[in-house]
N, C-alpha and C positions, 0 to 999 in steps of 0.2 A: 431573490426569493424572500417572501414575507413569512416570518415565523412568529407564532403566538406563544410566548413564553409563560404568560399568565392570562387566564380567562376570567371574565366576570360571570354574573348570574345568567342562567339560561333564559332563552326567549319564553319557554313554557312557564317557568316560574314567574316571570314578569307578567305574563298574560293572566295567570290565576289571580294575582294581586289586583290587577286592573279591573277584573270582572267584579270583585267584591267591592272595590271603591265605587264603581258605577251604580251598584245596587243601593249602597248607603246614600249616595248623593241624590239619586232619583227620589228616594223616600223623603229626604229633607226638603227638597225643592217642592214636591207635591204638597207637603204639609204647610209650608210657608205660603205657597200660592193660594191655598184654601183658607188658612186661618191667620195669616198675617202676623201681627205683633205678638199674639199669644204664642204661636209656634216658635217665633224667634226667641222669646223669653225662655221657653222650655228647653230649646237646644243650647242656649247660652248657659243656662243653669247646669244642664247635663254635661256639656263638654268643657266649659270654662269655670264652672261654679261661680257664675257672675250674674247677679240679678239686681242691678241698680234701679233706682226710681226712673231714671232716664238714661238711655244709652248715649244720647247727644250731650256733649260737654257744654256747659254754659261758659260765658265769658269769664266768670270768676273761677270756674274749674280750670280753664286754660291758663289763667294768670297764676293759679296755684302751682301748676306744673312748671311754668316758666320760672317761678320763684324757687322751685326745688332743684333747678339745674344750675350748676356752677358757671361762673363767667367764662372760664376757659372753654368749657363744652359748648356754650352758646356761640362763642367766637369760632370754634371749630366747625360747628354746624353752618354758620353764616359763610365761612370760607368755602366749604364744600358746595353750598348752594350757589354761591357766586360763580364758581367754575362751571357748574352744570347749567346755570341760567345763561351765562355768556355763550357757551357752545350751542345751546338750544336756540338762542336768539339769532345766532349766525346761520344755523340751519333754516330757521324760519325765513330769514331774509333771502335764502336761496330759492324759496318757493314764490314764484312771481305770477301774478295774474297775467292773462294773455288775451289779446284781441288782434285778429288778422283778417285781411280781406283776401279770401282764397280765390274768388272770381270777381270780376267787376260787379259790384252791388251785393255781394254775399259776404257777410261778416260772421265769423266764428270766434268764440272765445271761451275762456274758463275763468272761474273765480275760485280762490282758495278760502273756504269758509270753515271756521272752527266748529267742532261739535258743541252743542249748547250746554250739556250737563254730563259730567264724568264722575264716576266713582272710583276712588283709588284705594286698593287694598294693600295694607302694610303688614307683612308677617311679624309675629311676635311671640310665637309659642316657645320654641327651644331657645332662640336668641331674639332680643329686641332689635329688629332690623330698621334702625333709624335711617340708614341710607336709602331705603326703599321709599321713604316719604319724599326725599329730595327728587328721586328719579321720576316719580309719577306726578306729584303735586306741582313741583317747580316747572316741569316740562309742559304740563297741561296749561298752566298759566302763561308760560312763554308763547304757547300756541294761540292764546286768546280765548280759551274756554271760559264762558261766563260763570258757570256754577261748578265748582270742584268740591266734592265731599270726600272725606278721608276717614278710614276706619282701621283700627288695629285691635287685636285682642288684649284683654287685661294682662298685665305681667306682675306676678306676685300679688294678685288680688286687688289691683288698682290700675288705672291708666298709667302707662310708662311715661314719666315726665319728659324724657328726651325725645321720644317719638312724637308726643303731643307738641313739644316745642318746635320740632322740625316741620310738622304739618302746618302749624300756625305761621312760622316764619316763611314757609314756602308759599303761603297765600291761600290755604284751604278756607272755603267759605263755611263749611260745616264739619265738625270733628266728632266722631263717635268712638266709644270704647266697646267694640263688638268684633268678634273674631270668627274665623272658619267659614264653612258653607253658609251658615245663617247670615253672616255679614254680607257676603256676595249676593245671596238671594234677596235680602232686604233692599239692597241698593238697586238691583236689577228689576225686581218685581214691584217694589214699593210696599209700604205698610201704612197703617193708619197715621204713623208719625214721620215716615221717611218718604219724601216724594221720589219716584223712580228716576233713574238717570238714563242716558242714551248709550253709555259705553262704560265697560268695566275694565280697569287696567291694574297691573301689579302682579308680582309673583306670589307663590304660596305653596303649600304642600300638595300632595297628590289629590286630596279631596277638593281643595280650592281650584286646582287646575281642571278637575273633572266638572266642577260646578260651572266654570266658565265655558267649558266645551258644550255642556248641555243647554246653557242659556244663550249661546251664540245664535243669532237670528232674531231673538226677542230683543237683545241688545247687542251692540258691537263689543268686541274684545280686542285687546292689543295682540296677544298671541297666547299660545298654550305653554306657559312657563312651568315646566315640571321640575324635578330634582336637579340641582346644580350639576353641571358637567364641566370637566376640564380635560384638555388634551395638551400634553407637553410634547413639542417636537424638538428633539435635541440631537446634536452630534457630539463628537468627542471634545469639543470646546467647552461643553457643559460638565460641571462636576456633580457627583452623586448627591452632595448635600443640597445644592440648589434645586435639582430635580425633585428630590424627596420633599423638601419644604413646599415647593410649588404644587406638588400633587396633593399632599396632605392638607395644605392650607385651604383647599377647596373641598376635600373629602369630609372635613369637619361639619359641613353644612347639614349632613344627615346621612343615615345608614344606606340610603338608596342613591347616593351621589357617585356617578362614575368618575374615576380618575385614571387617565390612560397615558402611559409613556410610549411614544413612538420615536424610535431611534435607529440610526445605522451604526451605532457603536456597541459592539458586544460587551466591551469592558464596562460601559455605563449601564447597560441592561442588567448585567450580573451584579453590579455594585449597589444599585438602587434599593433592592429589598432590605439589605442590612442597614442602609442609611435611614430607611423608613422605620425600621424597628428601633433604631437609636432615638429617632425623633419621638416616636410613640411612647418611649420609656419615661418621658418627662412632660409631654404636652398635656395641659389641663383638659383638653377636649378629646383625648385619646380614646375614650370609651366609644364615642360616636365615630371618629375617624377610622379606628381600627376595623369596625364592622364594614364601613364603606369600602375600605381598601381590600379587605378579605373577600367581600361578596361582589364588589363592582369594579375593583381595580384590574387593570390590564397592562401588560408589557408586550409590545410588538416590535420585533427586530427586523429591519429591512437591510438590503444591500446598498441601495442607491437613493439619491435625493428624489428621483422620479417615482420610485416605489413609495417613499414617504409622502410625497404629494398626492399620489393616487389614493393611498390609504386614508390620509387626512380628509380628503374630499368625500370619501365613502362614509367616514365616521360622522362628518358634519357636526362637530361639537359646538356647544354653546360658547365656551371660552377656549381659545387656542393661543398658547404661549410658545413663541418661537425662540429657542435658545441655541442658535446655530451661528456659524461664522458669517453667513449671508442671509439674514432674516428677510431681506427684501425679495429674495427668490420666491418665498411663499406669499408675500404681499402681491407680487406681480402675477403669480400663477394660480394661487388657490382661489376657489370659487364658493365653497360651502363652509361658512363659519358664522358664528354670532358676532364675535369681536376678536380681533387680533391684537396680541401684545408682543411687540417686536423688540427683541434684544433683552439682555439680562438686567438692564437698568429699570425696566418697567415690569409689572406683574399684574395678575388678575385682581389682587386686592386693591391696587390703585384705582382700577376701573370700577370696582364694586363700591368704593367709598367716596372718592374725592376728585379724581383727575378731571372729570367733566363729561366724559362719554356716559351713555346710559347703561345701567347694569341689568335691566330687564331684557333678556335675550332669548332667542329661540332654542328650545331643547328638543330631545327626541327626534333628531335629524330634520327638524323643521327648517334649519338653516339652508336646506336645499332650495327653499322657495320663498323665504321671508327673512328680512332683517329684524332687528330688535326695536324696542320702543324708542321713538323720537318724536319731535314736534309734528312730523308729517302724519303720524298715526292719529293725531287729533284733528286733522284737517281733511275736509271733504273737497275734492277738486271737482267742481260742478260746471258742466258746459252750458253754453247758450248759443243761440243763433239769431241772426237778423238778416232779412232780405230787403234791400233798400229800393230796388227798381222793378218795374213791370217786366223788363227784359230778363233780369236775373231770375225772377220767379218763374217765368215761362220756360227759360232754358233748363233750369233744374227740374221743373215739373214734367217736361217732356221725357227726360231721362227716367225720372222716378216712375212715371206711368208705365213705361215699357218694362221696367224692372219689377214692378208690382205684378204685372200681368204674367211674367214668367213663373211667379210663385203662387198665382191664383188668389191673391189678396185683393178682392174687388173693392172693398171699402177703402183700403189704402190707396188703390188706384184712383178712386173717385176724389179723394182728397187732393191728389195731384192734378187730376183733370179739371176740377173746379177752378184751380188757380190758372191753369192754361187757358180755359175759356174766358175767365174774367180779365186776366192781365195780358193775354196774348192777342186779343181781338184787333187792337190797333196795328200790331205788327203785321198781321195777316192782311 
């Protein structure tokens, strides 16, 4: 039996918030679409109190940021980017062009073609998300994207040096100090000073996610990455301290971040709330994490592994940390997750910052139908065909003609019939 010992925010409350976000984003996108750079400046001043002469950083601006970052931090950024780049390049190598002869004289194939221009959004409001620059910029460049632009909001009244350093070291071709919906809109729609891109990637707050949703179609997007989610699957081999740390470690992202404990251990389920309170008594980010836990935290108690698996697939969480005796059971059987973190020696923070997998992952149960950001998101797999012989064109054309007739597509049918007449004459 599945029992819910602690519930998060109701669906109705979430829907009300989402409706207000939609209205605000619609207004901003319309204004920027009509007034371009002027509207971008107005919203930047309103939301970020940021009105520089130019949003794009010059080479000297970038160098000043690099000079402001200590050597150890630069080495740490380079280490993280090396791990992410290596894994991304291995993933890229797994995407092979294909050409096969499916019938005598009929050649079908596909080519893997990188998107030409990508805009990478790096969050920087509450926390300067340096790691998000690695995840988007490095991965896009590993995929072969020709033009990668990157933008992040100002932090403390100026571009954040470490974010700029990460963008630059990752290979960004253009770097902007610009945040929020106005940044996403400027990249997607273009302004007098920013050439539009073909695709927008990167996480952000609810407004950024909604902007990407509304812009999808005019540009491509990676996925709708909303507030960070974490699911801890644990049995009695997990102690309350580790479960609490791994729940609150992600809840600190923001007050809307769900953190869920799914367990078949009643002792663990009852011990975790006190362990969380102990953690929140000293954690510097407790003001945010407490709200997230109180409003979005859940504890779900199951009787069996099978119930835990079923519930985990229903939740379809962005991050799933498996702290059980046999974490491979979930690797082998679970189907809905953004990323799995198997065993106590790893954790979501490793994936978020440095280990090499990408941290831009599906939220809001999107893991039911998509994975996270990876080199493949920047690749268009485009097919082609070639018919080499008269016989092959005639054979395919005769089938095609009859199939078009079934559907009543006379023009389609004539395309096939023309080839049959031209290339099948000698055969008859």
